[in-house]
N, CA, C and O of each residue as an XYZ file, in Angstrom:
796
protein
N     -13.009     -9.768     -4.312
C     -12.821     -8.658     -4.167
C     -11.641     -8.298     -3.697
O     -10.957     -9.121     -3.088
N     -11.227     -7.053     -3.898
C      -9.936     -6.112     -4.024
C     -10.069     -6.074     -2.352
O     -11.182     -5.873     -1.866
N      -9.109     -6.236     -1.641
C      -9.078     -5.389     -0.322
C      -7.537     -4.509     -0.805
O      -6.496     -4.941     -1.301
N      -8.045     -2.842     -0.323
C      -6.525     -2.406      0.254
C      -6.547     -1.488      1.308
O      -7.508     -0.909      1.814
N      -5.369     -1.436      1.565
C      -4.913     -0.204      2.575
C      -4.641      0.778      2.185
O      -3.799      0.652      1.296
N      -4.937      1.890      2.390
C      -4.739      3.407      1.803
C      -4.043      3.874      3.455
O      -4.530      3.929      4.585
N      -2.669      4.153      2.874
C      -1.973      4.851      4.354
C      -1.481      5.941      4.240
O      -0.565      5.900      3.419
N      -1.623      6.852      4.634
C      -0.793      7.790      5.152
C       0.594      7.537      5.407
O       0.994      6.537      6.004
N       1.478      8.637      4.859
C       2.981      7.963      5.383
C       3.034      8.667      6.980
O       2.160      9.442      7.366
N       3.785      8.404      7.518
C       4.834      8.789      9.101
C       5.190     10.052      8.911
O       5.695     10.649      7.961
N       4.720     10.469     10.350
C       5.330     12.053     10.606
C       6.596     12.527     10.231
O       7.538     11.793     10.533
N       6.909     13.825      9.507
C       8.239     14.386      9.065
C       8.483     15.665      9.960
O       7.510     16.051     10.607
N       9.486     16.260     10.058
C       9.698     17.812     11.060
C       8.651     18.553     10.475
O       8.023     19.210     11.305
N       8.166     18.683      9.026
C       7.223     19.970      8.741
C       6.349     19.694      9.111
O       5.841     20.602      9.769
N       5.312     18.107      9.029
C       4.348     17.798      9.597
C       4.136     18.386     11.309
O       3.110     19.016     11.565
N       4.709     18.243     11.919
C       5.371     18.693     13.212
C       4.976     20.289     13.468
O       4.256     20.807     14.321
N       5.795     20.885     12.307
C       5.147     22.495     12.425
C       4.143     22.608     11.771
O       3.832     23.752     11.441
N       3.389     21.617     11.403
C       2.270     21.956     10.444
C       2.264     22.987      9.397
O       1.406     23.866      9.312
N       3.457     22.806      8.448
C       3.821     23.196      7.263
C       2.852     22.308      5.754
O       2.209     21.268      5.610
N       3.084     22.961      5.275
C       2.594     22.775      3.386
C       3.619     22.018      2.907
O       4.655     22.539      2.494
N       3.377     20.461      2.925
C       4.399     19.681      2.716
C       3.977     18.892      1.577
O       3.298     17.898      1.836
N       4.306     19.195      0.113
C       3.638     18.696     -1.275
C       4.852     18.145     -1.656
O       5.282     17.103     -1.161
N       5.459     18.821     -2.557
C       6.744     18.691     -3.451
C       8.219     18.669     -2.514
O       9.226     18.130     -2.973
N       8.209     19.209     -1.385
C       9.436     18.783     -0.487
C       9.709     17.629     -0.513
O       8.712     16.977     -0.823
N      10.543     17.041     -0.346
C      10.977     15.393     -0.602
C      11.887     15.439      0.760
O      13.085     15.168      0.675
N      11.199     15.841      2.222
C      11.859     15.435      3.267
C      11.091     13.498      4.008
O      10.038     12.879      3.861
N      13.022     13.155      5.123
C      12.020     12.009      5.208
C      11.312     12.379      6.197
O      10.898     13.506      6.470
N      11.090     10.738      7.099
C      10.200     10.942      8.323
C      11.378     11.462      9.488
O      12.609     11.447      9.513
N      10.243     11.953     10.482
C      11.108     12.222     11.142
C      11.165     11.287     12.540
O      10.259     10.473     12.719
N      12.254     11.419     13.533
C      12.528      9.975     14.236
C      11.254      9.881     15.376
O      11.197      8.871     16.079
N      10.252     10.944     15.535
C       9.129     10.535     16.685
C       7.986      9.589     15.222
O       7.033      8.839     15.429
N       8.565     10.013     13.874
C       7.302      9.149     12.712
C       7.974      8.142     12.478
O       7.303      7.371     11.793
N       9.222      7.647     12.756
C       9.654      6.191     12.197
C       9.288      5.424     13.776
O       8.712      4.339     13.695
N       9.507      5.794     14.753
C       9.236      5.257     15.921
C       7.824      4.630     16.160
O       7.517      3.500     16.541
N       6.790      6.089     15.702
C       5.454      4.951     15.765
C       5.509      4.446     14.717
O       4.672      3.558     14.881
N       5.857      4.329     13.754
C       5.647      3.554     12.686
C       5.901      1.729     12.822
O       5.194      0.783     12.474
N       7.270      1.809     13.505
C       7.299      0.522     14.348
C       6.517     -0.080     15.455
O       7.032     -1.113     15.883
N       6.026      0.081     15.715
C       4.583      0.029     16.653
C       3.555     -0.682     16.210
O       2.916     -1.571     16.774
N       3.401     -0.014     14.694
C       1.852     -0.145     13.940
C       2.149     -1.817     13.501
O       3.297     -2.250     13.405
N       1.144     -2.511     13.301
C       1.122     -3.702     12.803
C       0.340     -3.686     11.973
O      -0.786     -3.410     12.389
N       0.474     -4.002     10.129
C      -0.037     -4.263      9.252
C       0.011     -5.492      9.004
O       0.974     -6.204      9.291
N      -1.144     -5.920      8.379
C      -1.408     -7.514      7.449
C      -0.229     -7.580      6.595
O       0.541     -6.658      6.325
N      -0.193     -8.691      6.238
C       0.822     -9.164      4.920
C       0.168     -8.696      3.751
O      -1.060     -8.684      3.836
N       0.636     -8.328      2.738
C       0.028     -8.010      1.732
C       0.407     -8.486      0.376
O       1.613     -8.725      0.445
N      -0.083     -8.777     -0.987
C       0.276     -8.896     -1.734
C       1.388     -8.022     -2.816
O       2.376     -8.459     -3.407
N       0.829     -6.703     -2.807
C       1.424     -5.819     -3.313
C       1.403     -4.457     -2.788
O       0.310     -3.904     -2.672
N       2.755     -3.686     -2.368
C       2.681     -2.209     -2.242
C       2.744     -1.420     -3.166
O       3.373     -1.726     -4.179
N       2.164     -0.315     -3.056
C       1.968      0.702     -4.026
C       2.797      2.088     -3.637
O       2.893      1.845     -2.434
N       3.345      3.141     -3.766
C       4.048      4.098     -3.268
C       4.119      5.548     -3.445
O       5.341      5.674     -3.369
N       3.836      6.295     -3.561
C       4.145      7.673     -4.003
C       5.630      7.931     -4.273
O       6.346      7.476     -3.381
N       6.207      8.473     -5.156
C       7.305      8.587     -5.450
C       8.506      9.070     -4.282
O       9.663      8.651     -4.266
N       7.911     10.048     -3.335
C       8.350     10.968     -2.482
C       8.937      9.727     -1.226
O       8.291      8.721     -0.933
N      10.322     10.116     -0.604
C      10.682      9.672      0.508
C       9.852      9.257      1.914
O      10.049      8.154      2.425
N       9.310      9.813      2.251
C       8.664     10.257      2.943
C       7.877      8.497      2.822
O       8.155      7.680      3.699
N       6.864      8.087      1.591
C       5.759      7.443      1.651
C       6.819      6.468      1.250
O       6.349      5.503      1.851
N       8.089      5.917      0.584
C       8.931      4.769      0.601
C       9.567      4.557      2.056
O       9.676      3.349      2.269
N       9.762      4.891      2.514
C       9.985      4.849      3.981
C       9.395      4.302      4.842
O       9.619      3.306      5.530
N       8.475      5.131      4.763
C       6.975      4.609      5.597
C       6.695      2.821      5.218
O       6.562      1.904      6.027
N       6.670      2.766      3.756
C       6.724      1.191      3.148
C       7.651      0.361      4.071
O       7.344     -0.419      4.972
N       9.029      0.788      3.547
C      10.284     -0.221      4.298
C       9.974     -0.614      5.722
O      10.351     -1.577      6.390
N       9.167      0.420      6.003
C       9.136      0.129      7.966
C       8.118     -0.888      7.688
O       8.355     -2.088      7.828
N       6.941     -0.409      7.281
C       5.402     -1.094      7.598
C       5.367     -2.767      7.016
O       4.760     -3.755      7.429
N       6.376     -2.545      5.796
C       5.753     -3.674      4.783
C       7.846     -4.041      4.447
O       8.390     -3.737      3.385
N       8.515     -4.640      5.517
C       9.814     -5.101      5.009
C      10.309     -5.945      4.189
O       9.888     -7.098      4.283
N      10.959     -5.751      3.532
C      11.352     -6.959      2.441
C      10.058     -6.839      1.260
O      10.068     -7.665      0.348
N       9.282     -6.103      1.292
C       8.042     -6.106      0.156
C       8.588     -4.970     -1.134
O       8.682     -3.751     -0.996
N       8.898     -5.754     -2.370
C       9.007     -4.761     -3.510
C       7.951     -3.859     -3.183
O       6.927     -4.118     -2.550
N       8.520     -2.117     -3.982
C       7.325     -1.561     -3.802
C       7.535     -1.009     -5.197
O       8.603     -0.901     -5.800
N       5.794     -0.539     -5.769
C       5.644     -0.136     -6.934
C       5.495      1.425     -6.890
O       4.375      1.800     -6.541
N       6.398      2.397     -7.173
C       6.319      3.617     -7.315
C       5.244      3.980     -8.590
O       5.289      3.632     -9.770
N       4.274      4.812     -7.866
C       3.528      5.489     -8.588
C       3.568      7.164     -8.903
O       2.851      7.841     -8.166
N       4.105      7.652     -9.616
C       4.129      9.381    -10.131
C       3.562     10.029     -9.217
O       3.906     10.777     -8.302
N       1.864      9.268     -9.960
C       0.784     10.546     -9.910
C       0.217     10.415     -8.246
O      -0.438     11.274     -7.655
N       0.658      9.130     -7.716
C       0.016      9.306     -6.290
C       0.686     10.803     -5.509
O       0.232     11.297     -4.477
N       1.731     11.278     -6.217
C       2.499     12.091     -5.214
C       1.280     13.596     -4.629
O       0.265     14.026     -5.176
N       1.913     13.993     -3.453
C       0.910     15.124     -2.483
C       1.096     16.201     -4.167
O       1.607     16.212     -5.287
N       0.257     16.945     -3.231
C      -0.320     18.131     -3.770
C       0.923     19.429     -4.228
O       1.837     19.600     -3.421
N       0.909     20.016     -5.100
C       2.465     21.077     -5.376
C       1.792     21.916     -4.579
O       0.597     21.801     -4.852
N       1.982     22.800     -3.623
C       1.278     23.639     -2.667
C       2.117     25.008     -3.244
O       1.747     26.015     -2.641
N       3.105     25.263     -4.218
C       3.628     26.364     -4.610
C       3.947     27.104     -4.023
O       5.041     26.836     -3.528
N       3.357     28.530     -3.598
C       4.218     29.704     -3.281
C       4.291     29.381     -1.466
O       5.075     29.676     -0.563
N       2.932     28.576     -1.582
C       2.993     27.969      0.305
C       3.569     26.704      0.612
O       3.469     26.154      1.708
N       4.198     26.235     -0.416
C       5.285     25.133      0.087
C       6.243     24.924      0.856
O       7.248     25.506      0.447
N       6.416     24.329      1.838
C       7.126     24.106      3.316
C       7.078     25.651      3.977
O       8.110     26.304      4.129
N       5.728     26.160      4.358
C       5.480     27.043      4.788
C       3.886     26.838      5.718
O       2.816     26.357      5.345
N       4.265     27.377      6.922
C       2.949     27.227      7.628
C       2.043     28.287      7.960
O       2.400     29.360      7.473
N       0.923     28.336      8.672
C      -0.172     29.581      8.464
C       0.865     30.536      9.177
O       1.433     31.360      8.460
N       1.168     30.497     10.552
C       2.305     31.371     10.332
C       2.830     32.127     10.243
O       2.854     33.169     10.898
N       3.548     31.706      9.165
C       4.590     31.961      8.145
C       4.134     32.948      6.901
O       4.545     33.921      6.269
N       2.958     32.006      6.976
C       1.889     33.083      5.531
C       1.071     33.929      5.867
O       0.514     34.571      4.977
N       0.751     34.185      7.273
C      -0.021     35.229      8.066
C       0.348     36.571      7.200
O       1.558     36.774      7.297
N      -0.320     37.576      6.365
C      -0.139     38.666      5.970
C       0.016     38.589      4.429
O       0.102     39.490      3.595
N       0.028     37.169      4.295
C       0.615     36.975      2.399
C      -1.068     37.085      1.792
O      -1.939     36.368      2.284
N      -1.377     38.088      0.659
C      -2.573     38.510     -0.048
C      -3.300     37.219     -0.219
O      -4.392     36.870      0.232
N      -2.010     36.273     -1.356
C      -2.671     35.248     -1.745
C      -3.343     33.944     -0.821
O      -4.280     33.186     -1.070
N      -2.741     34.012     -0.056
C      -2.946     33.397      1.093
C      -4.161     33.458      1.911
O      -4.743     32.523      2.462
N      -4.451     34.701      1.904
C      -5.506     35.195      2.537
C      -7.147     34.876      1.554
O      -8.272     34.544      1.928
N      -6.551     35.178      0.190
C      -7.385     34.847     -0.908
C      -7.810     33.345     -1.087
O      -8.896     32.956     -1.517
N      -6.912     32.693     -0.740
C      -7.003     31.304     -0.787
C      -7.913     30.508      0.367
O      -8.560     29.476      0.190
N      -7.774     31.306      1.636
C      -8.406     30.874      2.558
C     -10.041     31.454      2.317
O     -11.088     30.816      2.207
N      -9.869     32.434      2.298
C     -11.366     32.724      1.714
C     -11.911     32.355      0.500
O     -12.635     33.207     -0.016
N     -11.727     31.102     -0.220
C     -12.314     30.332     -1.018
C     -12.673     29.079     -0.650
O     -13.174     28.145     -1.276
N     -12.139     29.300      1.100
C     -12.554     27.524      1.288
C     -11.610     26.690      0.831
O     -11.992     25.528      0.971
N     -10.427     26.776      0.292
C      -9.296     26.067     -0.043
C      -9.844     25.526     -1.490
O      -9.845     24.318     -1.726
N     -10.240     26.343     -2.302
C     -10.988     26.186     -3.870
C      -9.902     26.824     -4.786
O      -9.535     26.282     -5.829
N      -9.418     27.991     -4.337
C      -8.591     28.494     -5.537
C      -7.418     27.546     -5.798
O      -7.196     26.808     -4.838
N      -6.533     27.359     -6.950
C      -5.417     26.924     -7.036
C      -4.101     27.741     -5.958
O      -3.929     28.877     -5.516
N      -3.514     26.682     -5.893
C      -2.268     26.965     -5.271
C      -1.503     28.102     -5.924
O      -1.050     27.804     -7.028
N      -1.242     29.393     -5.482
C      -0.267     30.223     -6.356
C       0.836     29.638     -6.422
O       1.534     29.157     -5.529
N       1.033     29.717     -7.989
C       2.593     28.720     -8.154
C       2.621     27.475     -8.405
O       3.520     26.852     -8.971
N       1.419     27.004     -7.899
C       1.152     25.178     -7.639
C       0.094     24.439     -8.519
O       0.038     24.635     -9.733
N      -0.798     23.525     -7.817
C      -1.630     22.672     -8.685
C      -2.775     23.701     -8.251
O      -2.686     24.560     -7.373
N      -3.919     23.403     -9.107
C      -5.224     23.555     -8.359
C      -5.999     22.152     -7.833
O      -5.643     21.019     -8.158
N      -6.850     22.393     -7.171
C      -7.610     21.278     -6.865
C      -8.139     20.404     -7.608
O      -8.288     19.301     -7.083
N      -8.503     20.536     -8.747
C      -9.277     19.692    -10.037
C      -7.816     19.544    -10.416
O      -7.458     18.964     -9.391
N      -7.079     19.611    -10.902
C      -5.432     18.800    -11.755
C      -4.893     18.386    -10.516
O      -3.833     17.809    -10.762
N      -5.107     18.405     -9.358
C      -4.720     17.354     -8.162
C      -5.352     16.199     -8.091
O      -4.922     15.046     -8.132
N      -6.573     16.691     -7.964
C      -7.327     15.257     -7.931
C      -7.256     14.370     -9.131
O      -6.769     13.240     -9.074
N      -7.726     14.874    -10.166
C      -7.883     14.266    -11.400
C      -5.993     13.741    -11.574
O      -6.090     12.850    -12.417
N      -5.102     13.804    -11.367
C      -3.843     13.506    -11.094
C      -3.648     11.953    -10.224
O      -3.348     10.819    -10.595
N      -3.925     12.459     -9.130
C      -4.216     11.271     -7.996
C      -5.124     10.085     -8.727
O      -4.505      9.123     -9.181
N      -6.356     10.115     -8.837
C      -7.185      9.346     -9.280
C      -6.748      8.448    -10.806
O      -6.985      7.246    -10.918
N      -6.242      9.074    -11.644
C      -5.009      8.526    -12.795
C      -4.293      7.344    -11.976
O      -4.555      6.168    -12.229
N      -3.579      7.635    -11.201
C      -2.632      6.855    -10.573
C      -3.184      5.811     -9.807
O      -2.669      4.693     -9.807
N      -4.500      6.167     -8.954
C      -5.686      5.380     -8.022
C      -5.763      4.205     -9.505
O      -5.306      3.063     -9.458
N      -6.219      4.616    -10.335
C      -6.670      3.495    -11.631
C      -5.331      3.196    -12.082
O      -5.266      2.324    -11.216
N      -4.685      3.153    -12.404
C      -3.378      2.535    -12.350
C      -2.788      1.040    -11.287
O      -2.198     -0.008    -11.551
N      -3.262      1.588    -10.192
C      -3.094      0.598     -8.957
C      -3.888     -0.014     -9.124
O      -3.513     -1.117     -9.522
N      -5.562      0.140     -8.980
C      -6.527     -1.051     -9.206
C      -6.491     -1.936    -11.110
O      -6.754     -3.128    -11.266
N      -6.256     -1.340    -11.835
C      -5.550     -1.999    -13.002
C      -4.681     -3.182    -12.914
O      -5.005     -4.306    -13.296
N      -3.019     -2.700    -12.135
C      -2.501     -3.763    -11.808
C      -2.688     -4.923    -11.065
O      -2.322     -6.061    -11.358
N      -3.427     -4.453     -9.847
C      -3.813     -5.591     -9.045
C      -4.591     -6.799     -9.426
O      -4.436     -7.980     -9.115
N      -6.112     -5.766    -10.733
C      -6.490     -7.250    -11.675
C      -5.818     -7.886    -12.429
O      -6.000     -9.055    -12.769
N      -4.811     -7.022    -12.820
C      -3.965     -7.732    -13.776
C      -3.040     -8.901    -13.641
O      -2.663     -9.709    -14.490
N      -2.710     -8.771    -12.106
C      -1.793     -9.615    -11.251
C      -2.841    -10.210    -10.219
O      -2.447    -10.892     -9.273
N      -3.660    -10.044    -10.344
C      -4.641    -11.217     -9.778
C      -4.235    -11.283     -8.177
O      -3.988    -12.267     -7.479
N      -4.261     -9.642     -7.796
C      -3.781     -9.084     -6.390
C      -5.190     -9.046     -5.729
O      -6.106     -8.547     -6.383
N      -5.391     -9.445     -4.707
C      -6.486     -9.657     -4.006
C      -6.440     -8.524     -2.438
O      -7.318     -7.957     -1.788
N      -5.248     -8.592     -2.355
C      -4.868     -7.497     -0.772
C      -3.499     -6.854     -1.278
O      -2.639     -7.430     -1.944
N      -3.482     -5.544     -0.822
C      -2.176     -4.504     -1.400
C      -2.574     -3.465     -0.479
O      -3.624     -3.279      0.136
N      -1.278     -2.715     -0.544
C      -1.423     -1.568      0.293
C      -0.949     -0.485     -0.563
O      -0.144     -0.658     -1.478
N      -1.625      0.978     -0.146
C      -0.744      2.111     -1.037
C      -0.682      3.201      0.527
O      -1.523      3.622      1.321
N       0.933      3.326      0.354
C       1.412      4.505      1.038
C       1.697      5.511      0.634
O       2.813      5.786      0.195
N       0.533      6.435      0.713
C       0.760      7.807      0.360
C       0.310      9.230      1.060
O       0.528      9.050      2.258
N       0.036      9.922      0.966
C      -0.221     11.133      1.456
C      -1.878     11.289      1.465
O      -2.709     10.715      0.761
N      -2.103     12.552      2.816
C      -2.887     12.654      3.199
C      -4.169     13.397      1.961
O      -5.359     13.177      1.734
N      -3.121     14.344      1.399
C      -4.283     14.561      0.309
C      -4.381     13.886     -0.934
O      -4.887     14.552     -1.837
N      -4.053     12.823     -1.185
C      -4.263     11.831     -1.829
C      -5.192     10.904     -1.584
O      -5.806     10.235     -2.415
N      -5.298     10.878     -0.175
C      -6.261      9.494      0.118
C      -7.942     10.555     -0.135
O      -9.048     10.245     -0.578
N      -7.323     11.937      0.441
C      -8.839     12.921      0.436
C      -9.388     12.511     -0.619
O     -10.521     12.034     -0.666
N      -8.320     12.723     -1.950
C      -9.194     12.793     -3.031
C      -9.792     11.081     -3.536
O     -10.926     10.759     -3.888
N      -8.836     10.423     -3.433
C      -9.487      9.064     -3.635
C     -11.118      8.673     -2.827
O     -12.190      8.482     -3.402
N     -10.835      8.644     -1.352
C     -12.045      8.494     -0.608
C     -13.024      9.456     -1.164
O     -14.080      8.905     -1.475
N     -12.974     11.086     -1.441
C     -14.144     11.571     -1.940
C     -14.928     11.518     -2.883
O     -16.069     11.976     -2.954
N     -14.075     10.708     -3.967
C     -14.523     10.758     -5.118
C     -15.361      9.028     -5.259
O     -16.376      8.686     -5.866
N     -14.344      8.212     -4.361
C     -14.864      6.258     -4.740
C     -15.631      6.307     -3.435
O     -16.858      6.236     -3.512
N     -15.133      6.406     -2.396
C     -16.115      5.818     -1.131
C     -17.648      5.765     -1.236
O     -18.340      6.632     -1.770
N     -18.131      4.523     -0.600
C     -19.437      4.073     -0.515
C     -20.304      5.262      0.308
O     -21.526      5.138      0.227
N     -19.718      6.573      1.212
C     -20.029      6.818      2.187
C     -19.674      8.151      1.724
O     -18.475      8.423      1.659
N     -20.736      9.219      1.319
C     -20.635     10.496      0.749
C     -20.150     11.793      1.777
O     -21.011     12.413      2.402
N     -18.883     12.097      1.878
C     -18.406     12.999      2.531
C     -17.541     13.904      1.900
O     -16.884     13.448      0.965
N     -17.388     15.108      2.204
C     -16.194     16.331      1.495
C     -15.054     16.198      1.364
O     -14.813     15.498      2.348
N     -13.883     16.381      0.746
C     -13.023     16.458      0.751
C     -12.021     16.050      2.328
O     -11.404     15.022      2.605
N     -12.204     17.321      3.111
C     -11.651     17.460      3.926
C     -12.005     16.836      5.267
O     -11.313     16.999      6.272
N     -13.097     16.128      5.230
C     -13.575     15.322      6.137
C     -12.841     14.129      6.163
O     -12.611     13.636      7.267
N     -12.296     13.387      4.816
C     -11.729     12.594      5.088
C     -10.254     12.272      5.605
O      -9.673     11.188      5.551
N      -9.789     13.491      6.123
C      -8.575     13.626      6.994
C      -7.947     13.177      7.046
O      -7.335     13.597      6.065
N      -7.260     12.345      7.513
C      -6.425     11.394      8.320
C      -4.917     11.857      8.707
O      -4.212     12.496      7.926
N      -4.469     11.424     10.125
C      -3.437     11.873     10.855
C      -2.259     10.767      9.890
O      -2.488      9.823      9.133
N      -1.019     11.388     10.332
C       0.128     10.248     10.056
C       0.157      8.921     10.435
O      -0.088      8.647     11.610
N       0.410      8.069      9.656
C       0.003      6.372      9.898
C      -1.168      5.950      9.878
O      -1.218      4.726     10.004
N      -2.507      6.640      9.733
C      -3.572      6.582      9.844
C      -3.832      6.407      8.456
O      -3.048      6.816      7.599
N      -5.343      5.570      8.083
C      -5.686      5.574      6.555
C      -7.315      4.528      6.429
O      -8.149      4.649      7.326
N      -7.439      4.060      5.852
C      -8.796      3.431      5.282
C      -8.416      2.024      4.973
O      -7.466      1.748      4.240
N      -9.131      1.198      5.513
C      -9.177     -0.414      4.805
C     -10.348     -0.231      4.131
O     -11.330      0.210      4.729
N     -10.390     -0.529      2.870
C     -11.336     -0.634      1.840
C     -11.632     -1.635      0.941
O     -10.751     -2.462      0.709
N     -12.699     -1.724      0.388
C     -12.772     -3.140     -0.975
C     -13.220     -2.870     -1.873
O     -13.749     -1.762     -1.786
N     -13.326     -3.373     -2.918
C     -13.872     -2.829     -4.134
C     -14.118     -4.201     -4.959
O     -13.303     -5.110     -4.803
N     -15.259     -4.382     -5.868
C     -15.393     -5.509     -6.747
C     -14.743     -4.795     -7.861
O     -14.719     -3.609     -8.187
N     -14.102     -6.114     -8.460
C     -13.170     -6.194     -9.996
C     -13.974     -6.101    -10.518
O     -14.120     -4.899    -10.743
N     -14.809     -6.707    -10.983
C     -15.919     -6.959    -11.788
C     -16.674     -5.415    -12.120
O     -16.726     -4.913    -13.242
N     -17.140     -4.910    -11.076
C     -17.919     -3.940    -11.593
C     -16.814     -2.812    -11.804
O     -17.069     -1.946    -12.641
N     -15.883     -2.766    -11.272
C     -14.918     -1.763    -11.250
C     -14.516     -1.533    -12.561
O     -14.148     -0.415    -12.922
N     -14.569     -2.845    -13.576
C     -14.188     -2.588    -14.763
C     -15.491     -2.454    -15.953
O     -15.307     -2.333    -17.164
N     -17.050     -2.519    -15.145
C     -17.760     -1.872    -15.639
C     -17.628     -0.703    -15.928
O     -17.875     -0.397    -17.094
N     -17.128      0.519    -14.832
C     -17.080      1.379    -14.832
C     -18.381      1.686    -13.495
O     -19.048      2.685    -13.228
N     -18.337      0.808    -13.108
C     -18.916      1.169    -11.595
C     -17.861      1.296    -10.596
O     -17.611      0.294     -9.926
N     -17.139      2.473    -10.367
C     -15.750      2.443     -9.750
C     -16.631      2.810     -8.187
O     -17.152      3.923     -8.113
N     -16.772      1.789     -6.915
C     -16.952      2.134     -5.975
C     -16.246      1.554     -4.704
O     -16.414      0.361     -4.450
N     -15.577      2.220     -4.009
C     -14.865      1.504     -2.517
C     -15.806      1.269     -1.429
O     -16.509      2.199     -1.034
N     -15.877      0.183     -0.942
C     -16.897     -0.209      0.293
C     -15.652      0.475      1.659
O     -14.496      0.109      1.873
N     -16.010      0.942      1.966
C     -15.291      1.173      3.365
C     -15.325      0.257      4.231
O     -16.501      0.001      4.490
N     -14.420     -0.538      4.970
C     -14.476     -1.409      6.078
C     -14.305     -0.709      7.678
O     -15.006     -0.725      8.689
N     -12.922     -0.070      7.294
C     -12.855      0.590      8.792
C     -11.503      1.827      8.503
O     -10.915      1.868      7.422
N     -11.178      2.754      9.646
C     -10.291      3.268      9.707
C      -9.278      3.175     10.895
O      -9.227      3.177     12.125
N      -8.264      3.068      9.421
C      -6.924      2.666     10.160
C      -6.784      3.211     11.637
O      -7.420      4.245     11.842
N      -6.104      2.728     12.648
C      -5.727      3.694     14.115
C      -4.738      4.754     13.524
O      -4.086      4.582     12.494
N      -4.711      5.890     14.321
C      -4.281      7.198     13.723
C      -3.339      7.557     14.614
O      -3.577      7.432     15.815
N      -1.978      8.122     14.109
C      -1.005      8.571     14.944
C      -0.947      9.882     15.083
O      -0.100     10.388     15.818
């Protein structure tokens, strides 16, 4: 069995302001950094991260001295026209209203579609699992984004829940396990052990 910790990065200024922070490469805010220093994660054999600064910084705090493997496909969604704005700033934007009316199913104007985003994240996650199997890693951490975690859990968790119900706060996430033999044979499923403390 391979045990994985799926961890959402620490808080940023954009998160504090409820902004859509996808491709914006902002660092952790002081509050986010301080919170992460209080968290205690077990030692792992490998750490995989999104290429964005907030994930790399979170990994350095939670797993000091551990080399990180950057997986480009695990990056957050490109929110296009909504990027780095919050609902107040988007009020009156007809594209935003259309997106809200679609329950978040429409593609982000000038950004990614839900399907494209999910497909990219799942490719990245498959790369992580293959890397763990190849290197005989039995415990690994993924320091990634809220949307990335939601995509992975919606697709593979042994508990069926829709995308938005897998939301975790900054510093939170899930501890999951997978059977590498079943995974290699196409039976891709994650057993959910627990939710990780949320910040």
